[in-house]
N, CA, C and O atoms as a GROMACS GRO file, in nm:
protein
  576
    1MET      N    1  11.049   6.054   8.296
    1MET     CA    2  11.039   5.982   8.171
    1MET      C    3  11.173   5.916   8.137
    1MET      O    4  11.175   5.801   8.092
    2PHE      N    5  11.283   5.986   8.157
    2PHE     CA    6  11.415   5.933   8.123
    2PHE      C    7  11.476   5.854   8.238
    2PHE      O    8  11.574   5.783   8.219
    3GLN      N    9  11.418   5.869   8.357
    3GLN     CA   10  11.469   5.795   8.473
    3GLN      C   11  11.351   5.733   8.547
    3GLN      O   12  11.309   5.785   8.650
    4PRO      N   13  11.298   5.622   8.495
    4PRO     CA   14  11.180   5.560   8.555
    4PRO      C   15  11.198   5.525   8.703
    4PRO      O   16  11.099   5.517   8.777
    5LYS      N   17  11.321   5.505   8.747
    5LYS     CA   18  11.344   5.471   8.888
    5LYS      C   19  11.299   5.584   8.980
    5LYS      O   20  11.278   5.563   9.100
    6LEU      N   21  11.284   5.705   8.925
    6LEU     CA   22  11.240   5.819   9.006
    6LEU      C   23  11.088   5.834   9.011
    6LEU      O   24  11.036   5.925   9.077
    7ASP      N   25  11.016   5.746   8.942
    7ASP     CA   26  10.871   5.753   8.943
    7ASP      C   27  10.820   5.740   9.087
    7ASP      O   28  10.854   5.645   9.157
    8GLY      N   29  10.738   5.835   9.129
    8GLY     CA   30  10.686   5.835   9.265
    8GLY      C   31  10.776   5.904   9.366
    8GLY      O   32  10.740   5.913   9.483
    9GLN      N   33  10.892   5.951   9.323
    9GLN     CA   34  10.986   6.018   9.412
    9GLN      C   35  10.970   6.170   9.402
    9GLN      O   36  10.928   6.220   9.298
   10PRO      N   37  11.002   6.243   9.507
   10PRO     CA   38  10.997   6.390   9.498
   10PRO      C   39  11.107   6.443   9.408
   10PRO      O   40  11.223   6.403   9.420
   11ILE      N   41  11.069   6.533   9.317
   11ILE     CA   42  11.163   6.589   9.219
   11ILE      C   43  11.136   6.738   9.207
   11ILE      O   44  11.021   6.781   9.208
   12VAL      N   45  11.242   6.817   9.195
   12VAL     CA   46  11.229   6.959   9.163
   12VAL      C   47  11.318   6.993   9.045
   12VAL      O   48  11.423   6.932   9.025
   13ILE      N   49  11.273   7.090   8.967
   13ILE     CA   50  11.351   7.142   8.855
   13ILE      C   51  11.385   7.286   8.889
   13ILE      O   52  11.301   7.361   8.937
   14LEU      N   53  11.510   7.322   8.863
   14LEU     CA   54  11.557   7.456   8.896
   14LEU      C   55  11.566   7.544   8.772
   14LEU      O   56  11.582   7.495   8.660
   15SER      N   57  11.556   7.674   8.793
   15SER     CA   58  11.563   7.773   8.685
   15SER      C   59  11.705   7.784   8.630
   15SER      O   60  11.796   7.714   8.672
   16ASN      N   61  11.720   7.875   8.534
   16ASN     CA   62  11.854   7.902   8.480
   16ASN      C   63  11.951   7.927   8.594
   16ASN      O   64  11.916   7.991   8.694
   17ASN      N   65  12.070   7.876   8.580
   17ASN     CA   66  12.174   7.890   8.683
   17ASN      C   67  12.133   7.828   8.816
   17ASN      O   68  12.191   7.860   8.920
   18ASP      N   69  12.034   7.741   8.813
   18ASP     CA   70  11.988   7.669   8.933
   18ASP      C   71  11.950   7.762   9.048
   18ASP      O   72  11.980   7.735   9.164
   19GLY      N   73  11.885   7.872   9.013
   19GLY     CA   74  11.851   7.971   9.114
   19GLY      C   75  11.728   7.939   9.196
   19GLY      O   76  11.732   7.943   9.319
   20CYS      N   77  11.615   7.906   9.128
   20CYS     CA   78  11.488   7.888   9.198
   20CYS      C   79  11.414   7.765   9.145
   20CYS      O   80  11.439   7.719   9.034
   21VAL      N   81  11.326   7.713   9.227
   21VAL     CA   82  11.242   7.601   9.188
   21VAL      C   83  11.138   7.650   9.086
   21VAL      O   84  11.064   7.744   9.113
   22ILE      N   85  11.135   7.584   8.968
   22ILE     CA   86  11.037   7.624   8.866
   22ILE      C   87  10.936   7.512   8.836
   22ILE      O   88  10.836   7.536   8.768
   23ALA      N   89  10.962   7.391   8.885
   23ALA     CA   90  10.867   7.282   8.868
   23ALA      C   91  10.888   7.182   8.981
   23ALA      O   92  10.999   7.163   9.030
   24ARG      N   93  10.777   7.119   9.021
   24ARG     CA   94  10.781   7.024   9.132
   24ARG      C   95  10.692   6.905   9.101
   24ARG      O   96  10.584   6.921   9.044
   25SER      N   97  10.737   6.789   9.137
   25SER     CA   98  10.650   6.671   9.126
   25SER      C   99  10.547   6.680   9.238
   25SER      O  100  10.563   6.756   9.334
   26ASN      N  101  10.442   6.601   9.225
   26ASN     CA  102  10.340   6.600   9.331
   26ASN      C  103  10.401   6.562   9.465
   26ASN      O  104  10.362   6.613   9.570
   27GLU      N  105  10.497   6.472   9.461
   27GLU     CA  106  10.563   6.428   9.585
   27GLU      C  107  10.641   6.543   9.650
   27GLU      O  108  10.643   6.554   9.772
   28ALA      N  109  10.704   6.627   9.568
   28ALA     CA  110  10.776   6.743   9.622
   28ALA      C  111  10.676   6.846   9.677
   28ALA      O  112  10.704   6.912   9.778
   29LYS      N  113  10.562   6.859   9.612
   29LYS     CA  114  10.458   6.950   9.662
   29LYS      C  115  10.411   6.905   9.800
   29LYS      O  116  10.389   6.988   9.888
   30LEU      N  117  10.395   6.772   9.817
   30LEU     CA  118  10.352   6.720   9.947
   30LEU      C  119  10.454   6.748  10.056
   30LEU      O  120  10.419   6.756  10.174
   31LEU      N  121  10.580   6.763  10.017
   31LEU     CA  122  10.686   6.797  10.113
   31LEU      C  123  10.698   6.948  10.133
   31LEU      O  124  10.793   6.996  10.195
   32GLN      N  125  10.600   7.021  10.080
   32GLN     CA  126  10.591   7.166  10.100
   32GLN      C  127  10.702   7.246  10.032
   32GLN      O  128  10.734   7.356  10.077
   33VAL      N  129  10.760   7.192   9.924
   33VAL     CA  130  10.858   7.269   9.848
   33VAL      C  131  10.781   7.374   9.770
   33VAL      O  132  10.694   7.341   9.689
   34ALA      N  133  10.812   7.500   9.792
   34ALA     CA  134  10.738   7.610   9.731
   34ALA      C  135  10.787   7.640   9.590
   34ALA      O  136  10.906   7.635   9.562
   35MET      N  137  10.694   7.672   9.504
   35MET     CA  138  10.728   7.717   9.369
   35MET      C  139  10.801   7.850   9.383
   35MET      O  140  10.758   7.938   9.458
   36GLY      N  141  10.911   7.864   9.310
   36GLY     CA  142  10.988   7.988   9.315
   36GLY      C  143  11.085   7.998   9.431
   36GLY      O  144  11.155   8.098   9.446
   37ALA      N  145  11.090   7.894   9.513
   37ALA     CA  146  11.180   7.897   9.629
   37ALA      C  147  11.325   7.906   9.582
   37ALA      O  148  11.367   7.829   9.495
   38PRO      N  149  11.403   7.999   9.638
   38PRO     CA  150  11.546   8.005   9.605
   38PRO      C  151  11.614   7.876   9.653
   38PRO      O  152  11.600   7.837   9.769
   39TYR      N  153  11.688   7.813   9.563
   39TYR     CA  154  11.746   7.684   9.597
   39TYR      C  155  11.842   7.693   9.716
   39TYR      O  156  11.844   7.603   9.800
   40PHE      N  157  11.919   7.800   9.724
   40PHE     CA  158  12.015   7.808   9.834
   40PHE      C  159  11.945   7.808   9.970
   40PHE      O  160  12.006   7.769  10.070
   41LYS      N  161  11.818   7.850   9.975
   41LYS     CA  162  11.745   7.852  10.102
   41LYS      C  163  11.687   7.716  10.139
   41LYS      O  164  11.660   7.690  10.257
   42ILE      N  165  11.668   7.629  10.040
   42ILE     CA  166  11.606   7.499  10.068
   42ILE      C  167  11.700   7.382  10.044
   42ILE      O  168  11.659   7.266  10.059
   43GLU      N  169  11.823   7.409  10.006
   43GLU     CA  170  11.916   7.303   9.968
   43GLU      C  171  11.933   7.199  10.079
   43GLU      O  172  11.931   7.079  10.051
   44ARG      N  173  11.949   7.243  10.200
   44ARG     CA  174  11.968   7.149  10.312
   44ARG      C  175  11.844   7.061  10.330
   44ARG      O  176  11.856   6.940  10.350
   45TYR      N  177  11.725   7.122  10.322
   45TYR     CA  178  11.599   7.048  10.335
   45TYR      C  179  11.584   6.947  10.220
   45TYR      O  180  11.543   6.833  10.243
   46VAL      N  181  11.617   6.989  10.100
   46VAL     CA  182  11.606   6.902   9.982
   46VAL      C  183  11.694   6.778   9.999
   46VAL      O  184  11.651   6.667   9.971
   47LYS      N  185  11.815   6.798  10.045
   47LYS     CA  186  11.906   6.684  10.067
   47LYS      C  187  11.856   6.595  10.180
   47LYS      O  188  11.861   6.473  10.170
   48GLN      N  189  11.806   6.657  10.286
   48GLN     CA  190  11.755   6.583  10.402
   48GLN      C  191  11.639   6.494  10.362
   48GLN      O  192  11.628   6.380  10.409
   49GLU      N  193  11.552   6.545  10.275
   49GLU     CA  194  11.432   6.471  10.234
   49GLU      C  195  11.455   6.380  10.114
   49GLU      O  196  11.364   6.308  10.072
   50GLY      N  197  11.575   6.382  10.057
   50GLY     CA  198  11.605   6.296   9.943
   50GLY      C  199  11.534   6.336   9.815
   50GLY      O  200  11.498   6.252   9.733
   51ILE      N  201  11.513   6.466   9.799
   51ILE     CA  202  11.445   6.517   9.680
   51ILE      C  203  11.546   6.524   9.566
   51ILE      O  204  11.655   6.580   9.581
   52ALA      N  205  11.508   6.465   9.452
   52ALA     CA  206  11.595   6.470   9.334
   52ALA      C  207  11.588   6.610   9.274
   52ALA      O  208  11.480   6.669   9.264
   53VAL      N  209  11.703   6.663   9.234
   53VAL     CA  210  11.711   6.799   9.181
   53VAL      C  211  11.773   6.795   9.041
   53VAL      O  212  11.874   6.729   9.018
   54PHE      N  213  11.708   6.868   8.948
   54PHE     CA  214  11.758   6.873   8.811
   54PHE      C  215  11.761   7.017   8.763
   54PHE      O  216  11.676   7.098   8.800
   55SER      N  217  11.859   7.046   8.680
   55SER     CA  218  11.865   7.176   8.613
   55SER      C  219  11.764   7.176   8.499
   55SER      O  220  11.733   7.071   8.444
   56SER      N  221  11.714   7.293   8.464
   56SER     CA  222  11.617   7.303   8.356
   56SER      C  223  11.683   7.275   8.221
   56SER      O  224  11.803   7.296   8.203
   57ASN      N  225  11.601   7.228   8.127
   57ASN     CA  226  11.647   7.198   7.992
   57ASN      C  227  11.535   7.240   7.897
   57ASN      O  228  11.453   7.158   7.857
   58TYR      N  229  11.532   7.369   7.863
   58TYR     CA  230  11.419   7.424   7.789
   58TYR      C  231  11.407   7.368   7.648
   58TYR      O  232  11.296   7.354   7.597
   59ALA      N  233  11.517   7.333   7.583
   59ALA     CA  234  11.510   7.274   7.449
   59ALA      C  235  11.439   7.139   7.457
   59ALA      O  236  11.354   7.108   7.372
   60LEU      N  237  11.472   7.060   7.557
   60LEU     CA  238  11.408   6.931   7.575
   60LEU      C  239  11.259   6.950   7.605
   60LEU      O  240  11.175   6.881   7.547
   61TYR      N  241  11.226   7.042   7.695
   61TYR     CA  242  11.086   7.064   7.731
   61TYR      C  243  11.005   7.108   7.610
   61TYR      O  244  10.891   7.065   7.592
   62GLY      N  245  11.063   7.193   7.526
   62GLY     CA  246  10.995   7.238   7.405
   62GLY      C  247  10.969   7.123   7.309
   62GLY      O  248  10.861   7.112   7.251
   63ASP      N  249  11.069   7.037   7.293
   63ASP     CA  250  11.054   6.922   7.205
   63ASP      C  251  10.945   6.828   7.257
   63ASP      O  252  10.861   6.782   7.180
   64LEU      N  253  10.947   6.798   7.386
   64LEU     CA  254  10.846   6.710   7.444
   64LEU      C  255  10.707   6.772   7.434
   64LEU      O  256  10.610   6.702   7.406
   65SER      N  257  10.697   6.902   7.455
   65SER     CA  258  10.569   6.971   7.442
   65SER      C  259  10.516   6.957   7.300
   65SER      O  260  10.398   6.928   7.280
   66ASN      N  261  10.602   6.979   7.202
   66ASN     CA  262  10.561   6.966   7.062
   66ASN      C  263  10.510   6.825   7.032
   66ASN      O  264  10.412   6.809   6.959
   67ARG      N  265  10.576   6.725   7.086
   67ARG     CA  266  10.533   6.587   7.064
   67ARG      C  267  10.394   6.564   7.123
   67ARG      O  268  10.308   6.503   7.059
   68VAL      N  269  10.373   6.612   7.245
   68VAL     CA  270  10.242   6.595   7.309
   68VAL      C  271  10.134   6.668   7.229
   68VAL      O  272  10.027   6.612   7.204
   69MET      N  273  10.162   6.791   7.189
   69MET     CA  274  10.063   6.869   7.114
   69MET      C  275  10.031   6.803   6.980
   69MET      O  276   9.917   6.808   6.934
   70GLN      N  277  10.131   6.742   6.918
   70GLN     CA  278  10.108   6.673   6.792
   70GLN      C  279  10.014   6.554   6.812
   70GLN      O  280   9.924   6.533   6.731
   71VAL      N  281  10.034   6.478   6.918
   71VAL     CA  282   9.944   6.366   6.947
   71VAL      C  283   9.803   6.418   6.974
   71VAL      O  284   9.706   6.364   6.922
   72LEU      N  285   9.793   6.522   7.056
   72LEU     CA  286   9.662   6.577   7.090
   72LEU      C  287   9.587   6.628   6.968
   72LEU      O  288   9.465   6.618   6.960
   73SER      N  289   9.660   6.683   6.873
   73SER     CA  290   9.595   6.740   6.754
   73SER      C  291   9.521   6.634   6.672
   73SER      O  292   9.435   6.667   6.591
   74GLY      N  293   9.554   6.509   6.693
   74GLY     CA  294   9.484   6.402   6.623
   74GLY      C  295   9.350   6.366   6.684
   74GLY      O  296   9.278   6.284   6.628
   75PHE      N  297   9.317   6.426   6.797
   75PHE     CA  298   9.194   6.390   6.868
   75PHE      C  299   9.084   6.496   6.859
   75PHE      O  300   8.972   6.472   6.906
   76ALA      N  301   9.112   6.611   6.800
   76ALA     CA  302   9.011   6.717   6.794
   76ALA      C  303   9.027   6.795   6.665
   76ALA      O  304   9.138   6.810   6.614
   77PRO      N  305   8.916   6.845   6.612
   77PRO     CA  306   8.925   6.923   6.488
   77PRO      C  307   9.005   7.052   6.504
   77PRO      O  308   9.068   7.099   6.409
   78GLN      N  309   9.004   7.108   6.624
   78GLN     CA  310   9.080   7.230   6.652
   78GLN      C  311   9.152   7.216   6.785
   78GLN      O  312   9.098   7.159   6.880
   79ILE      N  313   9.274   7.268   6.791
   79ILE     CA  314   9.353   7.268   6.914
   79ILE      C  315   9.417   7.406   6.928
   79ILE      O  316   9.469   7.462   6.832
   80GLU      N  317   9.411   7.460   7.048
   80GLU     CA  318   9.473   7.589   7.077
   80GLU      C  319   9.582   7.567   7.182
   80GLU      O  320   9.553   7.538   7.298
   81VAL      N  321   9.707   7.581   7.140
   81VAL     CA  322   9.818   7.567   7.234
   81VAL      C  323   9.824   7.694   7.316
   81VAL      O  324   9.840   7.804   7.263
   82TYR      N  325   9.811   7.679   7.448
   82TYR     CA  326   9.803   7.792   7.540
   82TYR      C  327   9.939   7.821   7.604
   82TYR      O  328   9.974   7.937   7.627
   83SER      N  329  10.014   7.717   7.632
   83SER     CA  330  10.148   7.732   7.689
   83SER      C  331  10.224   7.602   7.663
   83SER      O  332  10.172   7.512   7.597
   84ILE      N  333  10.344   7.593   7.713
   84ILE     CA  334  10.428   7.475   7.688
   84ILE      C  335  10.363   7.347   7.743
   84ILE      O  336  10.390   7.238   7.693
   85ASP      N  337  10.280   7.361   7.845
   85ASP     CA  338  10.220   7.242   7.905
   85ASP      C  339  10.068   7.249   7.915
   85ASP      O  340  10.007   7.185   8.000
   86GLU      N  341  10.008   7.327   7.828
   86GLU     CA  342   9.863   7.343   7.836
   86GLU      C  343   9.806   7.376   7.699
   86GLU      O  344   9.863   7.454   7.623
   87CYS      N  345   9.692   7.313   7.668
   87CYS     CA  346   9.622   7.345   7.544
   87CYS      C  347   9.474   7.318   7.560
   87CYS      O  348   9.431   7.255   7.657
   88PHE      N  349   9.398   7.367   7.466
   88PHE     CA  350   9.254   7.346   7.465
   88PHE      C  351   9.217   7.272   7.338
   88PHE      O  352   9.258   7.310   7.229
   89LEU      N  353   9.140   7.166   7.353
   89LEU     CA  354   9.090   7.091   7.239
   89LEU      C  355   8.942   7.123   7.224
   89LEU      O  356   8.868   7.126   7.322
   90ASP      N  357   8.899   7.147   7.101
   90ASP     CA  358   8.758   7.177   7.073
   90ASP      C  359   8.689   7.047   7.034
   90ASP      O  360   8.716   6.991   6.928
   91PHE      N  361   8.599   7.000   7.119
   91PHE     CA  362   8.527   6.877   7.094
   91PHE      C  363   8.390   6.902   7.032
   91PHE      O  364   8.308   6.810   7.025
   92THR      N  365   8.364   7.024   6.988
   92THR     CA  366   8.235   7.057   6.928
   92THR      C  367   8.203   6.960   6.815
   92THR      O  368   8.285   6.936   6.727
   93GLY      N  369   8.083   6.905   6.819
   93GLY     CA  370   8.038   6.815   6.713
   93GLY      C  371   8.074   6.670   6.734
   93GLY      O  372   8.029   6.585   6.658
   94LEU      N  373   8.153   6.639   6.835
   94LEU     CA  374   8.186   6.498   6.861
   94LEU      C  375   8.071   6.436   6.938
   94LEU      O  376   8.037   6.480   7.048
   95ASN      N  377   8.013   6.335   6.882
   95ASN     CA  378   7.897   6.269   6.944
   95ASN      C  379   7.940   6.138   7.009
   95ASN      O  380   7.914   6.030   6.957
   96GLN      N  381   8.006   6.150   7.122
   96GLN     CA  382   8.049   6.033   7.197
   96GLN      C  383   8.066   6.070   7.343
   96GLN      O  384   8.059   6.188   7.379
   97ASP      N  385   8.088   5.972   7.426
   97ASP     CA  386   8.110   5.992   7.568
   97ASP      C  387   8.246   6.061   7.586
   97ASP      O  388   8.350   5.998   7.569
   98LEU      N  389   8.244   6.190   7.619
   98LEU     CA  390   8.368   6.266   7.627
   98LEU      C  391   8.458   6.222   7.743
   98LEU      O  392   8.580   6.234   7.734
   99THR      N  393   8.399   6.171   7.849
   99THR     CA  394   8.480   6.123   7.960
   99THR      C  395   8.563   6.002   7.915
   99THR      O  396   8.683   5.994   7.944
  100ALA      N  397   8.500   5.909   7.846
  100ALA     CA  398   8.572   5.792   7.795
  100ALA      C  399   8.674   5.835   7.690
  100ALA      O  400   8.786   5.783   7.686
  101TYR      N  401   8.636   5.931   7.607
  101TYR     CA  402   8.727   5.980   7.504
  101TYR      C  403   8.850   6.045   7.567
  101TYR      O  404   8.962   6.024   7.520
  102ALA      N  405   8.828   6.122   7.673
  102ALA     CA  406   8.940   6.185   7.744
  102ALA      C  407   9.034   6.079   7.802
  102ALA      O  408   9.156   6.095   7.799
  103GLY      N  409   8.976   5.972   7.853
  103GLY     CA  410   9.059   5.862   7.904
  103GLY      C  411   9.144   5.800   7.794
  103GLY      O  412   9.261   5.768   7.815
  104GLN      N  413   9.083   5.784   7.677
  104GLN     CA  414   9.156   5.729   7.562
  104GLN      C  415   9.270   5.823   7.521
  104GLN      O  416   9.380   5.777   7.489
  105ILE      N  417   9.244   5.953   7.523
  105ILE     CA  418   9.347   6.052   7.489
  105ILE      C  419   9.463   6.044   7.588
  105ILE      O  420   9.580   6.041   7.548
  106CYS      N  421   9.431   6.040   7.716
  106CYS     CA  422   9.536   6.032   7.819
  106CYS      C  423   9.622   5.907   7.800
  106CYS      O  424   9.744   5.913   7.809
  107GLN      N  425   9.556   5.794   7.774
  107GLN     CA  426   9.631   5.669   7.754
  107GLN      C  427   9.721   5.677   7.632
  107GLN      O  428   9.836   5.632   7.635
  108THR      N  429   9.670   5.734   7.524
  108THR     CA  430   9.747   5.742   7.400
  108THR      C  431   9.869   5.833   7.418
  108THR      O  432   9.979   5.798   7.377
  109VAL      N  433   9.847   5.950   7.479
  109VAL     CA  434   9.960   6.042   7.500
  109VAL      C  435  10.066   5.976   7.588
  109VAL      O  436  10.185   5.986   7.558
  110LYS      N  437  10.025   5.909   7.694
  110LYS     CA  438  10.120   5.842   7.783
  110LYS      C  439  10.196   5.732   7.706
  110LYS      O  440  10.318   5.719   7.720
  111GLN      N  441  10.123   5.653   7.627
  111GLN     CA  442  10.186   5.544   7.552
  111GLN      C  443  10.282   5.596   7.446
  111GLN      O  444  10.390   5.540   7.429
  112TRP      N  445  10.244   5.700   7.374
  112TRP     CA  446  10.325   5.747   7.262
  112TRP      C  447  10.437   5.842   7.302
  112TRP      O  448  10.537   5.852   7.231
  113THR      N  449  10.423   5.910   7.416
  113THR     CA  450  10.525   6.008   7.455
  113THR      C  451  10.590   5.978   7.589
  113THR      O  452  10.698   6.028   7.618
  114GLY      N  453  10.525   5.896   7.671
  114GLY     CA  454  10.575   5.869   7.805
  114GLY      C  455  10.534   5.975   7.906
  114GLY      O  456  10.576   5.971   8.022
  115ILE      N  457  10.452   6.071   7.863
  115ILE     CA  458  10.414   6.182   7.950
  115ILE      C  459  10.269   6.168   7.994
  115ILE      O  460  10.179   6.158   7.911
  116PRO      N  461  10.245   6.167   8.125
  116PRO     CA  462  10.107   6.162   8.173
  116PRO      C  463  10.041   6.300   8.159
  116PRO      O  464  10.105   6.403   8.182
  117ILE      N  465   9.914   6.301   8.122
  117ILE     CA  466   9.840   6.426   8.113
  117ILE      C  467   9.709   6.411   8.187
  117ILE      O  468   9.668   6.300   8.221
  118SER      N  469   9.644   6.522   8.213
  118SER     CA  470   9.509   6.522   8.267
  118SER      C  471   9.424   6.612   8.180
  118SER      O  472   9.474   6.707   8.118
  119ILE      N  473   9.295   6.582   8.175
  119ILE     CA  474   9.203   6.656   8.090
  119ILE      C  475   9.082   6.699   8.171
  119ILE      O  476   9.024   6.620   8.245
  120GLY      N  477   9.045   6.825   8.156
  120GLY     CA  478   8.923   6.877   8.214
  120GLY      C  479   8.826   6.912   8.101
  120GLY      O  480   8.864   6.980   8.006
  121ILE      N  481   8.704   6.866   8.112
  121ILE     CA  482   8.604   6.889   8.007
  121ILE      C  483   8.498   6.983   8.060
  121ILE      O  484   8.440   6.960   8.166
  122ALA      N  485   8.473   7.090   7.985
  122ALA     CA  486   8.373   7.188   8.025
  122ALA      C  487   8.337   7.275   7.905
  122ALA      O  488   8.406   7.273   7.803
  123PRO      N  489   8.228   7.354   7.916
  123PRO     CA  490   8.184   7.436   7.802
  123PRO      C  491   8.268   7.561   7.778
  123PRO      O  492   8.260   7.620   7.670
  124THR      N  493   8.348   7.603   7.875
  124THR     CA  494   8.433   7.721   7.856
  124THR      C  495   8.577   7.686   7.896
  124THR      O  496   8.601   7.588   7.966
  125LYS      N  497   8.671   7.767   7.850
  125LYS     CA  498   8.812   7.743   7.883
  125LYS      C  499   8.836   7.759   8.033
  125LYS      O  500   8.912   7.681   8.092
  126THR      N  501   8.774   7.858   8.093
  126THR     CA  502   8.792   7.879   8.238
  126THR      C  503   8.742   7.758   8.316
  126THR      O  504   8.810   7.710   8.407
  127LEU      N  505   8.623   7.708   8.281
  127LEU     CA  506   8.570   7.592   8.350
  127LEU      C  507   8.651   7.466   8.319
  127LEU      O  508   8.664   7.378   8.404
  128ALA      N  509   8.706   7.458   8.198
  128ALA     CA  510   8.790   7.344   8.163
  128ALA      C  511   8.917   7.342   8.248
  128ALA      O  512   8.962   7.236   8.291
  129LYS      N  513   8.974   7.461   8.273
  129LYS     CA  514   9.093   7.469   8.359
  129LYS      C  515   9.058   7.423   8.501
  129LYS      O  516   9.136   7.352   8.565
  130LEU      N  517   8.942   7.463   8.550
  130LEU     CA  518   8.898   7.420   8.683
  130LEU      C  519   8.874   7.269   8.685
  130LEU      O  520   8.916   7.200   8.778
  131ALA      N  521   8.808   7.218   8.582
  131ALA     CA  522   8.783   7.073   8.573
  131ALA      C  523   8.915   6.997   8.566
  131ALA      O  524   8.927   6.889   8.625
  132ASN      N  525   9.013   7.052   8.496
  132ASN     CA  526   9.143   6.987   8.488
  132ASN      C  527   9.211   6.983   8.624
  132ASN      O  528   9.273   6.883   8.660
  133ARG      N  529   9.200   7.090   8.698
  133ARG     CA  530   9.258   7.092   8.833
  133ARG      C  531   9.196   6.983   8.920
  133ARG      O  532   9.265   6.916   8.996
  134LEU      N  533   9.064   6.966   8.908
  134LEU     CA  534   8.996   6.860   8.982
  134LEU      C  535   9.038   6.723   8.932
  134LEU      O  536   9.056   6.630   9.011
  135ALA      N  537   9.054   6.710   8.800
  135ALA     CA  538   9.097   6.581   8.743
  135ALA      C  539   9.234   6.542   8.797
  135ALA      O  540   9.259   6.424   8.824
  136LYS      N  541   9.323   6.638   8.812
  136LYS     CA  542   9.457   6.609   8.865
  136LYS      C  543   9.450   6.556   9.008
  136LYS      O  544   9.537   6.481   9.052
  137LYS      N  545   9.345   6.598   9.080
  137LYS     CA  546   9.330   6.554   9.219
  137LYS      C  547   9.248   6.425   9.230
  137LYS      O  548   9.220   6.378   9.340
  138GLY      N  549   9.209   6.368   9.114
  138GLY     CA  550   9.138   6.241   9.116
  138GLY      C  551   8.989   6.251   9.117
  138GLY      O  552   8.922   6.150   9.140
  139TYR      N  553   8.933   6.368   9.094
  139TYR     CA  554   8.788   6.384   9.090
  139TYR      C  555   8.739   6.377   8.946
  139TYR      O  556   8.812   6.411   8.854
  140SER      N  557   8.616   6.334   8.929
  140SER     CA  558   8.554   6.336   8.796
  140SER      C  559   8.410   6.381   8.813
  140SER      O  560   8.365   6.405   8.925
  141ALA      N  561   8.338   6.392   8.704
  141ALA     CA  562   8.198   6.431   8.709
  141ALA      C  563   8.117   6.328   8.788
  141ALA      O  564   8.006   6.357   8.833
  142HIS      N  565   8.174   6.210   8.805
  142HIS     CA  566   8.104   6.100   8.874
  142HIS      C  567   8.150   6.085   9.016
  142HIS      O  568   8.115   5.988   9.082
  143GLY      N  569   8.230   6.180   9.067
  143GLY     CA  570   8.278   6.175   9.205
  143GLY      C  571   8.423   6.128   9.212
  143GLY      O  572   8.482   6.091   9.110
  144PRO      N  573   8.481   6.129   9.335
  144PRO     CA  574   8.622   6.088   9.351
  144PRO      C  575   8.644   5.942   9.323
  144PRO      O  576   8.756   5.894   9.332
   0.00000   0.00000   0.00000
């Protein structure tokens, strides 16, 4: 978000004291960078592959999370924040095409915060998490 030139590039975020990988871009995942990998063990590989490395900034992440959750709260009568990067919106009673609505939500969050999100729609939280995982991979109820 703060360095658009890195869009599409492999990126990893390291834990406190830069000990372990705590977040990875999709591009870093494709390069097989493991979650929780000790940085000292992969440092040579990271440099070889040109992976951008950043130290964690929890205050910033909390602020950005709050901004995203605030935008999301405008789209549903109830919202349950589950973690810093995950929440559940209750669409009960909304009489519209939820797939199109989810697309509108994603566009609005990206436009207002600069953060891309994905949404999984299902009757239960467990199924919604599964649907979200599929949405991240480019699948929808209508196929890939």
